[in-house]
C-alpha positions, -999 to +999 in steps of 0.1 A: -169+166-402-152+146-429-149+105-404-126+092-435-100+116-421-078+098-389-052+127-389-078+150-379-100+128-360-064+120-341-053+153-342-084+169-328-082+143-302-048+150-291-050+184-288-088+182-265-069+159-246-040+186-240-065+206-233-084+186-212-050+180-190-039+219-181-082+221-171-077+190-146-045+203-135-055+229-121-086+207-108-065+184-093-038+210-078-069+230-055-077+198-032-038+206-025-043+241-021-070+238+004-060+227+034-038+257+026-058+287+028-077+267+057-052+278+077-045+308+060-079+327+055-095+305+092-118+286+072-138+249+076-148+222+057-184+235+053-166+271+038-147+251+014-179+232+000-194+262-001-161+273-021-164+241-044-202+248-047-196+282-059-173+276-082-187+250-099-223+266-105-204+295-119-189+268-143-223+243-151-244+277-159-223+286-190-234+245-203-264+251-214-252+283-234-231+256-255-267+241-269-274+273-285-235+290-294-220+258-312-247+269-342-238+308-342-198+301-334-178+275-352-168+247-319-130+251-325-134+285-316-151+281-283-128+255-271-098+277-281-111+307-266-126+289-231-087+278-229-070+311-233-098+329-205-092+296-182-054+306-191-055+344-181-079+335-147-052+313-132-024+337-135-046+361-120-058+343-093-017+339-086-022+376-076-050+366-052-046+379-018-080+370+002-100+340-005-128+365-022-101+372-047-092+335-049-135+327-057-132+352-083-104+339-105-115+303-099-146+309-108-137+328-146-113+298-143-143+276-146-159+294-171-131+293-194-135+253-190-167+253-194-169+240-231-145+210-235-172+192-222-200+196-242-186+212-268-153+191-273-170+152-267-198+165-296-171+175-318-156+141-310-190+124-314-187+138-351-154+127-362-151+092-346-179+067-352-203+049-326-175+015-326-148+039-318-170+065-300-166+048-267-124+049-264-127+084-278-148+102-253-126+078-229-093+084-239-103+127-246-111+124-203-079+102-200-061+123-218-070+150-193-065+130-161-028+129-170-029+164-159-046+149-128-017+121-119+012+154-123-002+173-096+010+159-063+039+153-079+045+188-103+023+209-081+031+194-047+069+202-053+059+237-065+036+242-035+065+236-010+093+260-028+072+286-039+039+287-021+004+284-042-006+323-058+031+311-077+019+278-082-014+292-093+002+316-122+028+287-138-004+267-141-019+290-165+011+293-189+002+261-207-033+267-211-022+296-227-003+280-251-028+253-258-058+275-268-039+287-293-028+256-309-065+251-310-069+285-325-046+269-354-048+234-356-087+226-353-108+230-376-146+223-389-168+231-417-186+255-398-213+263-427-220+226-432-229+223-394-249+246-397-271+240-423-274+204-411-280+214-375-311+238-394-321+204-416-328+188-383-352+213-364-352+244-337-328+243-311-359+245-289-372+207-311-339+192-296-347+202-261-381+191-259-368+157-271-336+155-251-363+161-217-391+137-232-372+112-239-373+085-212-339+065-221-323+102-225-336+111-191-327+082-171-286+087-185-291+121-176-309+107-142-280+085-136-256+118-139-271+138-113-274+109-091-235+100-094-226+129-090-226+128-053-195+105-056-176+119-084-145+120-092-116+152-087-151+172-077-163+156-046-144+122-039-107+138-042-114+169-027-127+149+008-105+124+007-074+143+010-090+165+035-092+132+056-062+119+048-048+152+062-075+162+092-091+131+108-061+104+097-034+125+108-010+117+074+017+141+066+019+163+039+042+137+015+025+106+028-008+129+018+012+133-019+016+099-025-017+082-013-029+112-036-007+102-066-023+062-054-055+075-066-050+093-098-032+069-114-067+054-120-080+083-135-057+081-166-059+039-164-092+035-155-107+056-188-093+041-215-101+006-199-136+014-193-142+031-231-131+002-246-149-023-225-181-003-233-174-005-272-172-045-269-192-051-241-220-022-239-222+006-222-252-001-201-230-036-184-196-014-180-215+019-165-235-009-137-202-028-126-182+006-127-209+021-102-211-009-079-173-012-078-169+024-069-194+017-038-170-011-026-143+009-032-155+038-010-168+017+017-139-001+016-112+030+021-136+042+052-128+010+067-091+007+063-085+039+086-055+052+084-037+019+078-015+016+052-013-016+045-047-019+032-051+020+018-018+013-006-032-013-024-068-005-018-064+037-040-054+029-076-083+001-083-101+021-065-094+050-085-093+032-117-134+027-111-144+059-097-125+084-125-142+059-155-180+057-148-184+096-162-164+094-201-190+060-208-222+075-194-215+105-212-207+081-246-238+061-234-258+096-238-237+099-275-243+067-285-288+077-284-288+116-290-278+116-331-268+146-350-270+181-340-296+172-314-260+156-296-251+191-288-281+202-272-277+168-253-241+172-243-254+210-231-282+196-209-261+168-198-236+190-187-256+218-172-273+189-150-243+179-142-223+209-130-253+224-112-259+193-091-217+188-087-222+223-068-253+209-043-234+182-041-204+197-027-223+216-002-240+190+010-209+166+012-194+197+028-220+200+055-227+168+064-188+160+072-184+192+091-216+184+112-216+141+110-181+135+099-161+117+072-178+085+075-215+098+069-203+118+036-184+087+022-216+059+031-236+091+012-211+092-011-215+050-019-249+053-018-247+080-050-231+051-068-259+021-063-284+045-071-273+052-101-270+017-112-306+014-103-314+041-126-296+024-158-307-006-152-340+010-168-328+020-197-345+001-224-312-008-243-321-012-277-290+001-293-281+034-306-301+050-332-284+051-372-261+079-374-279+107-397-260+108-428 
């Protein structure tokens, strides 16, 4: 990739952010759909935890494949094809008449969305230098979260007006359009990439390097642990269920509180990425993990007091949605060249796989012991992740290959 072409880098970032917005919009819609299908299909919190676990595992199982596929299929083609599969799956999901059909369509959508993180981040890491990489990856995530924040308004209104099936189908249309745009406008010299990848070593060698290096193992470990309280897949759905269930807020109030939480998902990553470019990845990450732990315990302590919840949710959302992109930039700094594609494949395989396990665990704990126990586990996961990163020997990234 030609880093000297800011227009290519900028266009790629914009289109990847739009693709990410479509994916996040669906992810943010599902926490609003879960309370409806709980009633419609006679489910409970444990069932929703299992649903999240299965769909997350399906998407996560695809992540490792991209460390191999990128050597044979151009990364823009993988990204465009994934968006088309994602959009089509949501259209099919709109015709669901049972929880099994919904499970199948959302699982297929997860497969379509699976290239977005490992392939998209690897492509951006090649286009942007180290001193701008934190911003690029965070802008990619933050752009996706623009789709997230629109959901309580657009998605909430559609759910009331046309029901959850039609709403789910409508969310697939932008994904199809974006998939076509990616196919048309995003390019890379795949022959040159393949030559560079072969010269750098085999996928098996890169996999051994990723799993054998202590610093990369600690970064991967932090991701696995922090997944117990991660953004849209864990925090958001269980917060919505807690607000609408035990706290007894009506749908409109829940929508407003959810929107406050999600505003932080747009503002937070760009701020955190910029701070990490300036002050370092590890100090930024440790700070954000600790702020997230304090934030979720404060949310729990606030209970149904709106005077405490309203000013709390925006800064909490700013923190809790920001650690993941900075952690990804930290990984990209240390795993250079084509090894980075394998590192991201491993990272997201582990992240989504453990995310599925965490969703099941949190759902079980919430159903068996109550939401306070579940939120306390989430807070503990942040603190444990911070501890792992403190053990990383922060020597700085190795120079990028020419």
